[in-house]
N, C-alpha and C positions, 0 to 999 in steps of 0.2 A: 756601712757593712759590706764586706766583699760580696761580689755578685754570686759566687758559688754557694755561699751560705744562704743567701736570700732564695735561691732556687730550691735548695734542700728544704727550707722552711715552708715554701709554697707547696711543694710536693706532699709534705707530711700533713699540712692543713687540708689539702684536697682529699687525702686518703681518709682522714677523720670525718670530713664532710660527707663523703660517699658512704661510709659506714653508717653514719647517722641517718642519712636518707634511706638506706636499705632497711634499717631498723624501723623507721617510721612507716615505710611502705608495707613491711611485713605485718606490723601491728595493726595497721589500718585494714589490711586485707583480712586478717584474722577476725577483727571485730565486725567486719561487714558480713560474715557468715550469718545466715538467717536463724540458725538454731544450734543448740549444743551438740546435736547429732553430727552436724557438719564439722564440728571442731574435734571429732574423734570420741565423742561421748554418745550415750544412748539414753533412753528414758523408760520408766515403768511407773504405773500408777500416778502419772502426772508429775513425777520428780525426775530430775536429771541424775544419771548414774554414770560411773566410770568403770572401766575394766580393772580387775585386780591382778591379772597375770596368771590366774589359775583357771582351771576348767572343771566342770562337773562331768565325770565319766561314768558310763554304765557299761559294765562287762556282762555280756549275755553269751551263754555257752549251750552247746547242743545236748547237755545233760539235763536241760530244763531249768537251770538255776541262773540267777543274775544278782548283781549287787551294784550299788552306785557309791561314789566317793568323790570328794573334792581333792584334786591333786595339782602339783606344780608341773612345769614343763619337763623336768628331769624324770619325774615319776611316770608321766605320760609316755615319754620316750621308752622307758623300761617296759611298760605294759605293752606298747606296740611291738617291741622286739620279741617279747615273750609270746604274744599271740601269733606273730609271723612264724616263729619257730615251731609252734604247734602244727602248722601246715607243712613246713619243710621237713619235719621229723615226726611223722604221725604216730600218735599213741591212742587214738580213739576219742580224743577230746578236742573240739574246735570252738573258738570263741570269737566274738566281734566286739568292737568298741564303738560307742556312740558318744558324742561330745556336745556340750552346750557351755557357753561362756558364763563364768561366775562374775557377778557385778555387785558393787556396793552403792547404795543410794546415798545422796547427800542428805544428811539429817537422819539417817537410819540405815540399817543393814538389810540388803536384799540378796543374801547368799544362801547357797544350798546346804542342806543338812550334811555334816561332814562324814557320818557313818563310822563304822568300826575299823579294825585293822584287817589287812588281807595279805594273802600269799598267792602269787600267780607266777607260773613258770612253764617254760617249754623248751625242748632241745634234746640233746643227747650227751651221754657220757660213756666211758669204757670201763669194763671189768675184766678180770683175769679169766682165761680159759681153764676150766678144770683139767688137771693132769697135764697141762702144757705151759710150764713156767715161761713167762715172758711174752706169751701170746695174749691178745686182747680181743674182745668182741664188743659190739655196740649195743646200747640200750637206749631207746627213745623214751622220753618221759613227758608228762603233761600234768600240771597240778593247779587247782584253783580252790581256795577256801577263804571264808570271810567270817569275822566275828562282829558282835555288836559293840564291844567295848575293849579297853586296853587289857582287861583281865582275861586269863585263860578261860575258855568256855566253849559251849557248843557252837558248831558252825551252822551257817545258813546254807544247807546243801553243799555242793562242791564235789570234786572228783580228784583222785590221784591214780594215774594209770602208768603202767610200764609196758613197753612192747620191745621184743627182741626181733629185729628183721631177719629174714631168711638168708641162707648162704654163709653162715658163720660156724665157728667151732661149737657153738651151742645152738640147738635147733630153734626154729621160730616159736615164739610164745607171746602170750598176752596176759596181763593182770589188770582188772578193774577194781578199785576200792572206793569207798565212800567215807570222807572225813567225818569224825564225830566230835573232835575237840582240837582247837588250835591255840598254841601258846606262842606269843611273840615277845622276843627279848631285844629291846632296842638299847639296853644299857650295858651289854657285855663288853663293849669297847667304848672308849671315851669320846669317840667321834662317829658321826654317821658315815655311810659310804660316800666316796671311795676311800677316804682316809682311814675309816674304820669299817664296821660291818653291822648289819642287822641279822638276827637269827630267828628262826621259827621252828617249832616242833609240832608234829601232827600225829594224831591217832586216827587210824582208818580201819574200817571193816572191809575185808576182802569179799567181793560179791560175785566175781567171775574170774576164772583162770582157764587157760588153754595151752596146748603144746608143751614146751619145755618148762613153762611156769605153772603147769597143772599140779595140784597137790600142795601148793603153798599154804602154810597155816592161815587160820581165819582172820588174823589181825596183822597189821603192818604199822610199825612206828617209823617215822621219817624225820630227819633233821635237815634244815636248809640254811644256807649262808648266802647273803646278798652283799657283794662287795662293790656294787655300782654297776652301771651299764657298760656293756662291751665298748671298748674304745676309751673308756675313762678309768678302768680299773688299774690299780697299781701293778707294777711288774710282779709276776709270779704270785698273784693273789686273785685267782678266778673265783667265781661262784662255786659252791660245793653242795653236795647232797650226801646223806647217809640213810640207809633203810634197813630195818631189822624186822623180819617176820616173827610172829609170836603166836603161841597157842592160848595165851591168857590175855584178857581184856584189861585195859586201864581207862579210867574216865578221862584223864588228861595226862599227857606225857610229863614226867618230871623235868626240871630245868636241865638243859644241856644233854638231853637223852633222846635219841642217839646223837652223838656229837659229830657234826659235819667237819670238824677239824681233826678227828681221829683218823690217821692214815690207814689204820687196819680195816675200817668199815666204810670209809667215805670215798667219794669220787669227785674230781674236779669236773665242772661243766665245760666240755670242749666246744660245743656249739649251742647257741641259744642264750637264754637269760632267765634269771630269777629276780623277781621284784617283791620285796617285803615292805609293807607300809604300815607302821604302827597306827593305832587309833589316834584321832586328833582330839 
């Protein structure tokens, strides 16, 4: 055999041998760990458990309400961005998130109760100045509402607020309302965000108004569109909201009313985020 080929064969054999030794060494080191915890697992009730990649989140707000749900990393990111936007663009509602790991036990499940669907959002959008075509003013918003099931129904507390900051074509104003019914539509598009969208429709009772928003009718109906987290949304497809004050009450908003895709009554969210999470 030519000397060059023999050298190449030896080099290849040596490479395979080194890889095999590395594998044996790694496996031995892994097996030498004293407990499953040291192998990236944990335990509960005497049984080893492993992480699921999901977390159990509790959202607590200064309106005195809170709810918990099991969410994936993308939903957690959306919630975090919504909560941060409530602080950056204040509308009188502030919330915090607390987290614990969701785990599954070997031979049994040790996961948290999944909860109902929810709508959480914070940020700001623009609306047209009355009598000044082409001019716009800012409105800050904050919303939090939660249901027990996938069906439209009563909310467990919650708030929907609007604030108009001072120094604009419309004077400073504020509106506080309390949700009474939430309808979540996760089937209006064939795919979830960001390829598709989730929708939510909220009925709220107005409890406080001031400034330029004083005298708003006693009920407000709002529609919300979640197209994914900022940075992941498709081009020209932001989150949207629509709101319609009313003198008459409705137990629950009818489907697609008000429609956040209706350009005549809706607004794209310029800063912030809307997160809609269907019941699991």
